[in-house]
Steps between C-alpha positions, in 0.01 A plus 500: 500500500638841408368857462616863470398854518625799322425865600561794256620801692497706169582421131879432588491361855370152604513292813422132496493193726499123406454194719532122435410199692551150351631142533705284281605131522862418577741432214578137408862524633366584846252216518708179450791441731707286267325454168808307362443214751136492634176687480499616859327830553612777742241456778498859585430637155233760500317728269693839490319825579596841384395853609595805323426877520630805318440870519630740243511846352511576137589840316477560137579824305640592162858515647496283818363147565541360858392218706546400857368209690523311828434115519456223736491138411467195740566136392371242748542114516788468250696177471844448357662160470883479445734204470870474586762245585600475875838337529472393856191392698321763697276482825243719344230432770758528795398149628854384549499274191673567169238536232736402223648682207445495121258697285278706728154632396438809711149645471440842646137557592275783620735767339355859538657794294416856517587744223470869562635784292469829309528548130567826306521582136504826293561619146581873433530659162785742481411578143322351210772250440657459833368342809621367829353204684551353844363201687573366861369210700569495875390170649517284816433135431544279811394156638265613776483166710686197596410222264533124582676217319395154414809287419528159341801313324481412142510119583256510782142633511498529882561852618818550694365833628143649513429855599871607518498876577687719262638831641433700185265777628610838350738345248495674153353339200771428252552502111385861445632851576264655766628853413553601130487815292568633147561830347474545126556762236298460182540676160251450211592675186243624249709313236392163638783400720529482884766446766450394873755499785399336832703486828368224729553444868439177692528433872371295785552164347529206738623140455250222522563366846544139620211400734706222626733724692228700654386232718557389860740231374701766288572711808529223765770565750588839341526790732210752442617817352848374425674555171435128407128553582475806281688336221256200495175716521606793297356544152743650258406834311659546170669825399304765321577548121425704201487463131465720197292397182504673170214440234457657159311453183403642164213447243503558128208535270541290175217561262195364699719292729709558821851384587566538878849450679527456873822466697543444869804493729460360850739549777694756288777543760552126517436454881575144568505530883121546525373188700121476419446231749609154632442234755652349803576138454256265690776272599603591861765339728335446833816393672708815464207722419712700248296652221800573295565136445242505219524868377198673325455508127468838330326603164643797309362719234613479139777748409491694187233368266312632192237416254414623140153452365381573138134511403344534160126584492299489199 
């Protein structure tokens, strides 16, 4: 169910509000614990519910277009199943017995995520041919509860742990910059060619964290507040980065037909140190509790890249 309302202050100014409430089934990969070996279903799989609201302001004039909005989104009852190889056996349920090693199916259940933020955008015409654009997104995407884990081994359908508490509350959602912005200068010639230059900024990017470490077993016998404690529980934030993009094109009229040329250059300054994301390895040595034994993996943006596109319309 969704709905919205728009109020026109005058011919150029508007305020609006949108709301959404809905459910969706879990994804296939978050239903079956180990589809390669058996058809066992995660017993805590639920229908996911989503609540969203947005309030915004819109301004339109011959020279300036601007939009500002504030949003809130809540995801409830999410599940996430990950598999990894555990070298040594682990006492997941702390019953004094080794639960064995091998390929572990780790099902996170009851995950709640809260996304809040502000989005801004504008376009201002400096002249008939030259304009400047700007966009910004300032978000705060967090896991807002402590989910639980249902753990099995690949060669055994019996759970080795049920309801294991994961200390993930207030951890940041990974795989996306939560703060981003772009400023562009755009030129459109009356002779049918254009050129755009954009400077982009990305920040507040976090690694995908390992839930196995954020358990009672992961910090067992570690002094609270110590450097080792912080190292195990800390979620790494990646450095901020910026890129520059350049786009241009021209069209020609040939009789009644049109020839169009478009050229784009991404990451013009060849920034190869831009870490766009990554993940902590799920393997964790519970004996020495050293997270550096299996270091994180990082993803990096492409360096200098380009494309050329030619289109003939008739």
